C-alpha positions in Angstrom: 10.6 15.7 20.7 12.0 16.6 24.1 11.0 19.6 26.0 14.2 19.6 27.7 16.7 22.6 26.5 19.9 20.4 27.7 20.1 16.6 28.3 23.6 15.9 27.9 26.9 15.9 27.3 28.0 17.7 23.6 30.2 14.4 23.0 29.6 11.2 24.2 33.1 10.1 25.8 33.9 6.3 26.3 35.1 3.6 24.3 34.4 3.8 20.5 32.2 1.5 18.9 34.2 -0.9 16.5 32.6 0.3 13.5 34.9 3.3 14.3 38.0 1.2 14.2 36.6 0.1 10.8 36.3 3.1 9.5 39.5 4.6 10.4 41.5 1.6 8.9 39.8 1.4 6.1 42.2 4.1 4.3 39.1 6.1 3.3 36.7 3.3 2.5 39.1 1.4 0.1 40.1 -1.8 3.0 41.3 -4.6 0.8 37.7 -5.1 -1.4 39.8 -4.9 -4.5 42.0 -7.8 -3.3 39.1 -9.9 -1.6 37.5 -9.3 -5.5 40.2 -11.8 -6.3 39.2 -14.3 -3.5 37.6 -17.0 -5.4 37.5 -19.7 -2.6 34.4 -17.4 -1.1 31.2 -15.8 -2.6 31.4 -13.1 -0.1 33.6 -10.7 1.4 35.7 -11.2 4.6 36.7 -8.8 8.0 36.3 -5.5 7.2 35.2 -5.6 3.8 31.6 -7.5 4.5 30.8 -3.7 5.8 33.1 -1.6 3.8 31.2 -2.8 0.5 27.8 -0.8 2.4 29.7 2.6 1.9 29.7 1.8 -1.9 26.1 1.0 -1.9 26.1 -3.2 -1.5 25.1 -5.5 1.6 26.1 -8.9 1.6 23.4 -11.6 2.1 22.1 -14.7 1.3 19.3 -16.9 0.9 18.1 -17.4 4.3 15.3 -19.9 2.9 18.5 -22.9 1.7 20.6 -21.7 4.3 20.2 -24.5 6.4 20.3 -27.0 3.5 23.6 -25.9 2.7 24.8 -26.0 6.3 23.8 -30.2 6.1 25.8 -30.0 2.9 28.9 -28.6 4.6 28.6 -25.5 2.4 28.9 -21.8 2.9 25.6 -19.6 2.8 24.9 -18.7 -1.1 26.1 -15.3 -0.7 24.8 -12.8 -2.8 24.9 -8.8 -2.6 22.2 -6.6 -2.9 23.4 -3.4 -4.8 21.5 -0.1 -4.4 21.4 2.8 -6.7 22.2 6.3 -6.1 19.1 8.3 -7.5 18.3 11.8 -5.8 14.4 12.6 -6.8 14.1 9.0 -8.1 14.1 10.3 -11.5 15.4 8.2 -14.5 15.6 8.0 -18.0 14.1 5.1 -20.2 17.2 4.6 -21.9 18.8 3.7 -18.4 15.9 1.7 -17.3 16.2 -0.3 -20.1 19.9 -1.2 -19.7 19.1 -1.8 -15.9 16.4 -4.2 -17.0 18.9 -6.4 -18.7 21.4 -6.4 -16.6 18.6 -7.7 -13.6 17.5 -10.5 -16.2 20.9 -11.3 -17.2 23.3 -11.0 -13.8 20.9 -11.4 -10.6 20.0 -14.8 -9.1 16.2 -13.4 -8.6 15.8 -11.8 -12.1 13.5 -8.7 -10.5 14.1 -4.9 -10.0 12.7 -3.9 -6.8 11.5 -0.2 -6.6 12.5 0.5 -3.1 10.9 3.2 -0.5 14.0 5.5 -0.7 13.1 6.7 -4.4 15.4 4.7 -5.9 16.1 0.8 -7.1 17.9 -2.2 -6.0 19.1 -5.6 -7.4 19.2 -8.8 -5.2 21.5 -11.7 -5.7 24.3 -10.3 -7.5 27.1 -12.9 -7.0 30.3 -11.9 -6.2 32.0 -12.1 -9.9 28.9 -9.8 -11.7 29.4 -7.0 -8.9 32.0 -5.4 -10.9 30.4 -5.6 -13.7 26.9 -4.2 -12.0 29.1 -1.1 -11.0 30.4 -0.3 -14.5 27.0 -0.7 -16.1 25.7 2.1 -13.9 28.2 4.3 -14.8 27.7 3.4 -18.2 24.3 4.9 -18.2 25.9 7.9 -16.1 24.5 6.4 -12.5 26.3 5.0 -9.7 25.7 3.5 -6.0 27.6 5.6 -4.2 26.6 6.4 -0.6 23.5 4.3 -0.3 23.9 2.9 2.4 25.9 2.8 5.9 27.4 6.2 7.5 26.6 8.9 5.0 23.8 10.4 3.7 21.9 8.5 1.6 19.8 9.1 -1.8 18.0 11.9 -0.9 14.7 11.8 -2.0 12.1 14.2 -3.3 8.1 14.5 -3.3 7.2 13.3 -6.8 4.8 15.6 -7.4 3.7 14.8 -11.1 1.3 17.6 -11.2 3.3 21.1 -10.6 5.8 20.2 -13.2 7.9 23.8 -12.4 7.9 23.5 -8.6 9.0 20.3 -9.2 11.7 20.6 -10.9 13.1 23.6 -9.0 12.7 21.0 -5.9 14.3 18.4 -7.8 17.3 20.4 -8.6 17.6 21.0 -5.2 17.9 17.8 -4.2 20.4 16.4 -6.8 22.6 19.7 -5.0 22.1 18.4 -2.1 23.2 14.9 -3.1 26.2 15.9 -4.7 27.4 18.5 -1.8 27.0 15.9 0.8 28.7 13.1 -1.1 32.0 11.6 0.0 35.0 12.9 -1.6 37.2 9.7 -1.5 37.9 8.3 -4.9 37.7 4.9 -3.3 34.6 3.9 -5.5 35.9 5.0 -8.5 39.4 3.5 -8.0 37.7 0.0 -6.9 35.0 -0.2 -9.3 36.0 1.8 -12.2 39.8 0.9 -12.1 40.5 4.8 -12.1 44.0 5.6 -11.0 44.3 7.5 -7.7 45.4 10.7 -9.0 45.7 12.7 -5.0 48.1 11.6 -2.6 46.4 12.7 0.2 42.7 12.0 0.8 40.1 14.5 2.3 36.8 14.2 3.6 36.0 17.7 4.3 32.0 17.5 5.1 32.1 13.6 6.2 35.3 13.2 8.2 38.1 11.0 8.1 35.8 8.1 10.1 32.4 9.2 8.3 29.2 9.9 10.3 28.2 8.0 13.1 25.6 7.0 11.9 23.2 6.3 8.5 21.9 10.0 7.6 18.7 10.7 5.3 17.2 13.8 3.8 14.3 14.9 2.0 12.6 17.2 -0.2 9.7 17.8 0.5 6.4 19.8 -1.7 3.2 20.6 0.7 0.6 19.8 0.8 1.8 15.9 -0.1 4.1 13.9 2.5 4.8 11.3 0.0 8.3 10.8 1.3 7.5 10.5 4.6 10.0 13.3 6.2 9.4 11.9 9.5 11.2 9.4 8.7 14.3 11.4 8.0 17.3 13.1 10.0 17.0 16.7 7.7 14.1 17.6 5.4 13.9 20.6 3.5 9.9 21.6 3.3 9.7 23.3 -0.1 7.8 27.4 0.4 6.8 28.9 -2.6 5.4 32.3 -3.5 3.5 32.5 -6.9 4.8 29.1 -8.0 8.2 30.1 -7.4 10.5 28.6 -4.8 11.9 31.0 -2.6 13.2 28.8 0.4 12.7 25.8 2.8 11.5 25.1 6.3 14.1 22.9 7.8 13.1 20.0 10.0 15.7 17.6 11.8 15.9 14.3 14.0 13.2 12.1 12.5 14.0 8.7 12.2 12.3 5.3 13.0 14.2 2.7 14.1 14.2 0.9 18.1 15.4 -1.9 19.3 13.0 -4.6 20.6 13.0 -4.8 24.7 15.3 -1.2 24.6 13.5 1.6 25.8 16.9 3.9 25.1 15.8 3.5 21.4 12.3 4.8 19.8 10.9 6.6 16.7 10.9 10.1 16.6 9.1 12.8 15.0 11.8 15.9 13.4 11.8 18.9 15.0 11.3 22.4 13.2 14.1 24.5 13.2 13.2 27.3 11.0 12.7 28.5 7.4 16.2 29.6 5.1 15.9 31.1 1.7 17.3 29.3 -1.1 21.0 30.9 -1.4 21.4 29.4 2.0 20.6 25.8 1.6 23.9 24.1 1.1 25.4 26.0 4.2 22.8 24.9 6.4 22.7 21.3 5.1 26.6 21.2 5.5 26.2 22.6 9.3 23.7 20.1 10.2 25.7 17.3 8.8 28.8 18.3 10.2 27.2 18.8 13.6 26.4 15.5 13.6 29.6 14.2 12.6 30.9 15.8 15.5 28.6 15.4 18.6 26.7 11.8 17.3 27.1 8.9 19.3 30.6 7.3 18.9 30.2 4.5 21.7 26.7 3.1 20.9 25.1 2.7 17.3 21.7 2.0 18.9 21.8 5.7 19.9 24.2 7.4 17.1 21.5 8.5 14.8 20.9 12.4 14.8 17.5 11.8 16.8 19.2 11.4 19.6 21.8 13.9 19.7 19.1 16.3 19.4 17.0 14.2 22.8 20.9 14.6 24.4 22.3 18.1 23.7 18.5 19.7 23.3 17.0 20.8 20.1 18.3 24.6 20.9 21.6 23.8 21.6 21.9 22.1 18.1 20.2 24.3 16.1 22.2 27.5 17.8 25.3 25.2 16.6 23.6 25.0 13.4 23.0 28.9 13.3 27.0 29.6 13.7 28.6 26.9 12.2 26.5 27.9 8.9 26.5 32.2 9.6 22.8 31.4 8.6 20.0 32.6 11.0 17.2 30.6 10.6 13.8 32.9 10.4 10.5 31.7 11.8 8.8 28.9 10.0 6.4 29.6 7.0 3.1 28.3 7.5 2.3 24.7 5.6 -0.1 21.7 5.7 -0.3 18.5 4.8 -3.1 16.7 3.5 -2.4 13.3 2.0 0.8 11.2 1.5 0.1 8.7 -0.6 0.9 8.6 -4.5 -2.2 8.9 -6.5 -2.3 5.9 -8.6 -3.4 6.2 -12.3 -3.4 9.2 -15.1 -2.9 13.1 -13.8 -2.6 15.8 -16.1 0.0 18.3 -15.1 -0.1 22.1 -15.6 2.3 21.2 -18.3 -0.5 19.9 -20.6 1.1 16.6 -20.3 0.2 13.2 -18.8 1.3 11.8 -16.0 0.6 7.8 -15.2 1.4 6.5 -11.5 1.6 2.9 -11.7 0.6 0.7 -8.7 3.9 -1.9 -7.7 2.6 -4.0 -5.0 5.8 -3.9 -2.8 8.1 -2.0 -5.2 8.8 -5.5 -7.0 9.3 -5.7 -10.4 9.5 -9.0 -11.8 7.5 -11.2 -14.8 5.2 -13.3 -12.8 2.9 -16.0 -15.1 -0.4 -13.8 -16.4 1.6 -10.8 -14.6 4.7 -10.2 -16.5 5.5 -6.5 -14.5 8.8 -6.0 -15.4 8.7 -7.1 -19.0 5.8 -4.5 -19.2 7.8 -1.7 -18.1 10.8 -2.2 -20.5 8.0 -2.3 -23.2 6.7 1.1 -21.8 10.3 2.1 -21.6 11.3 1.5 -25.4 8.6 4.1 -26.4 8.1 6.7 -23.9 10.0 9.7 -24.6 9.7 11.3 -21.0 10.7 10.2 -18.2 10.3 7.5 -15.0 9.6 9.0 -11.7 10.2 6.0 -8.8 8.2 7.0 -5.7 8.7 6.7 -2.0 5.6 4.3 -1.3 7.3 1.9 -4.2 5.8 3.0 -7.2 6.7 4.2 -10.8 5.3 7.1 -12.8 5.8 7.1 -16.4 5.9 10.8 -16.6 5.5 13.7 -19.6 3.6 11.8 -21.7 1.8 13.7 -24.4 -1.9 13.3 -25.3 -0.9 11.2 -28.7 0.8 8.7 -26.3 -1.8 8.0 -23.5 -3.5 5.2 -25.1 -0.9 3.2 -26.4 1.0 3.5 -22.9 -2.0 2.6 -21.3 -2.7 -0.5 -23.3 0.7 -1.9 -22.9 0.5 -1.3 -18.8 -2.5 -3.3 -18.7 -1.5 -5.9 -21.1 1.3 -6.8 -18.5 -1.1 -5.9 -15.1 0.6 -3.1 -14.0 -3.1 -1.4 -14.5 -6.2 -2.7 -13.3 -9.3 -1.6 -12.0 -9.4 -4.1 -9.4 -6.6 -2.5 -6.6 -8.5 -1.4 -4.0 -7.6 1.6 -2.0 -6.3 -0.2 1.1 -3.9 -2.4 -1.0 -2.3 0.7 -2.9 -1.7 2.0 0.9 -0.2 -1.1 2.3 3.8 -1.2 2.0 6.4 -3.7 3.5 10.3 -4.1 3.7 12.2 -7.0 2.3 12.7 -8.8 4.8 12.8 -12.9 3.9 14.6 -14.6 2.4 17.3 -12.1 1.8 17.5 -9.3 5.0 19.9 -10.7 7.0 18.2 -8.6 10.0 14.7 -10.6 9.1 12.5 -11.5 12.4 9.4 -12.3 10.3 8.0 -12.1 7.2 7.0 -8.8 5.8 7.2 -8.7 1.4 5.9 -12.4 0.9 3.4 -11.9 3.8 1.7 -8.6 2.8 -0.3 -9.3 -0.5 -2.4 -12.5 1.4 -2.3 -10.4 4.4 -4.5 -7.5 2.9 -6.5 -9.8 0.8 -7.9 -10.7 4.5 -7.5 -6.5 5.4 -10.2 -6.3 2.2 -12.6 -8.7 3.2 -13.2 -7.3 6.6 -13.5 -3.6 4.8 -15.9 -5.0 2.5 -17.6 -6.5 5.5 -17.6 -3.3 7.2 -19.2 -1.3 4.3 -16.2 0.4 3.8 -14.3 -1.4 0.5 -13.4 2.3 -1.2 -11.9 3.6 2.3 -8.6 2.6 3.3 -5.8 2.6 6.3 -2.3 3.7 5.6 -0.8 -0.3 6.9 3.0 -0.9 6.9 4.9 -4.0 7.6 8.2 -4.3 8.7 10.3 -7.4 9.6 12.4 -5.8 12.5 12.4 -3.3 14.4 14.6 -1.4 11.9 11.8 0.7 10.5 12.6 0.3 6.5 9.0 -0.4 5.7 8.6 2.6 7.7 5.5 1.0 10.2 6.1 3.8 12.6 4.0 6.0 10.6 1.5 3.8 9.7 -2.1 3.8 11.3 -1.7 0.4 11.5 2.1 -0.5 11.6 3.0 -4.6 12.4 6.8 -5.0 13.7 7.8 -8.4 13.3 9.4 -10.0 16.2 9.3 -14.0 15.0 8.0 -16.0 12.4 4.4 -15.4 12.0 4.6 -12.9 15.3 4.2 -9.0 15.8 4.0 -6.0 17.5 0.6 -4.2 16.3 0.9 -0.5 16.2 -2.1 1.7 16.0 -2.8 5.4 16.1 -0.7 6.8 13.7 -2.5 9.3 10.9 -2.9 9.5 7.4 -0.6 12.1 6.5 2.3 10.6 8.2 2.6 13.4 11.6 2.2 11.0 14.2 3.9 7.8 15.3 1.2 4.8 16.6 1.8 3.6 20.1 1.9 -0.4 20.3 -1.0 -1.5 21.1 -0.8 -5.5 21.8 3.2 -7.7 21.6 4.0 -10.4 19.9 0.8 -11.6 18.3 -0.2 -13.7 15.2 -1.3 -12.5 12.1 -4.6 -14.3 13.2 -4.9 -12.5 16.2 -4.4 -9.1 14.5 -6.9 -9.5 11.8 -9.4 -10.2 14.7 -8.3 -7.1 16.2 -9.3 -5.5 13.0 -11.8 -6.6 12.5 -13.7 -5.5 15.7 -12.1 -1.7 15.2 -12.5 -1.5 11.6 -16.7 -2.1 12.3 -16.6 0.4 15.2 -14.8 2.9 12.8 -17.2 2.0 9.7 -20.1 2.8 12.4 -18.8 5.6 14.6 -16.8 7.7 12.7 -16.8 11.4 11.4 -17.3 12.9 8.0 -13.8 12.3 6.2 -12.3 11.0 10.0 -9.1 8.5 9.4 -9.3 5.4 11.2 -6.0 6.1 13.6 -7.7 9.9 14.3 -11.0 7.6 15.3 -8.8 5.1 17.2 -7.2 8.1 19.5 -10.5 10.5 19.2 -12.5 7.2 21.3 -9.6 6.4 23.7 -9.3 2.5 21.9 -5.6 4.4 21.8 -3.6 7.3 23.5 -1.7 9.4 21.6 2.4 9.3 21.5 3.2 13.0 22.4 6.9 12.6 23.6 8.4 9.6 21.7 11.1 10.0 24.0 9.3 9.7 27.0 6.2 8.2 26.4 6.3 6.2 23.8 6.9 2.5 25.7 3.8 3.8 28.5 1.1 1.5 28.2 -1.7 3.9 27.1 -4.7 1.1 25.8 -7.5 2.6 26.8 -9.7 -0.3 29.0 
């Protein structure tokens, strides 16, 4: 974060980005999507609708593995949609899950469900003719895909925390309230996908505005000491402060974000800044004021610099904070003490204070699909058929079977083990590694991530074992491009894709997710990365202090210098000689 009080103008003047024209002309997100759905000459959406459908929770993609082949055949790419559900706090009922499971099996190209690190699920491979039925299925089970993509407040995360059940329930309720309060008010979603009649003659967006936000906006509710939602990857964060087991308010942190652009030093990851403490009654007023300030001050001329983190760097933290106080009528109090001790999910069984059991299932890369001898998707469906509690999707792409009575514990574990959802062979290293989707469906992918990670981790496991630290872990993330979906910029070891089997290697984050790693080597192969890790893990295993994480060790021994202020020194070369 910047130490400067005021770095620039409150509003950036200049020619607006074309996305601003698109939003202005969309008639509050309607565009001509309804008409486009009837066009059977193409499998995709055309013109502005290609981007407008993102406000409705979808991205148009194609299978890049067969793109060249189809081009040779004079065919357009095989367009299909990725659809992402809105699921504040990641909680879903087993009954809802079974309908989702059935839709994935019968109406998608890949037959899979993917748990995302935005604590929800998404379908990949929905053909154009199945898009409307997908939205109607979600509506039928009480869900929707509204505002899970593009320039709005996206799915609100909440610490899964299966142990502190009462506190988690309170925090979860606030995550839902924040999500609902910041949703678009336009009825376009209901009109297009649910065939609802338009009942008002004039649309209004009192919070988001006619042209919505300058860029995507992400929000979390966090319960210390577990930073499982990676709060510093998000624009707006509410850290739960409890007293005698009761939630009394939140510490508010603003301006986190991880995306950047290769070769553009005006873009960088940034940790969120502390604004102060607020009592519960002021939560929605503060949330609205932060969003509207970013709405009015965010950069609408250059999307690469449109996120909240850049607004704070330009106008200054104090100026932004004062404007939030003015708009909300709330004065921030001093930050209440808080501490994070870990952030990964605690895989396996845990007993909550309510005497119920909670089973966290490790789902590698969040991909639930039936594989030979490992029918993961079927296994979750089998559990859903008997489970009387709920499911919780975590921000680490795993699934919690929550609220299991003692009498059902053995039965559920037997199902999980029979379907490959539980195994004693999963190492701590694999549990603490994560990747974005990348190839073949992501149009921004530069290198492999999800398909690359399992085999890469197998090689890292060999290295860990050879140095006698097989039971330890390093927070390791891979993202197929610099947009940050895999949250590599909060890892101890972060790989950021540049080309096929070429990555920038970042080192020096920490286990609790409060330090950005610095680039150690640029544009190197996976084999080179493994060689580097072999050497460094060997030194760590031999010379580390008690309980010292890999990233902390690298900083302490000057292998890499810490990023102190990402706006100033993220791109400085600080590697030790």
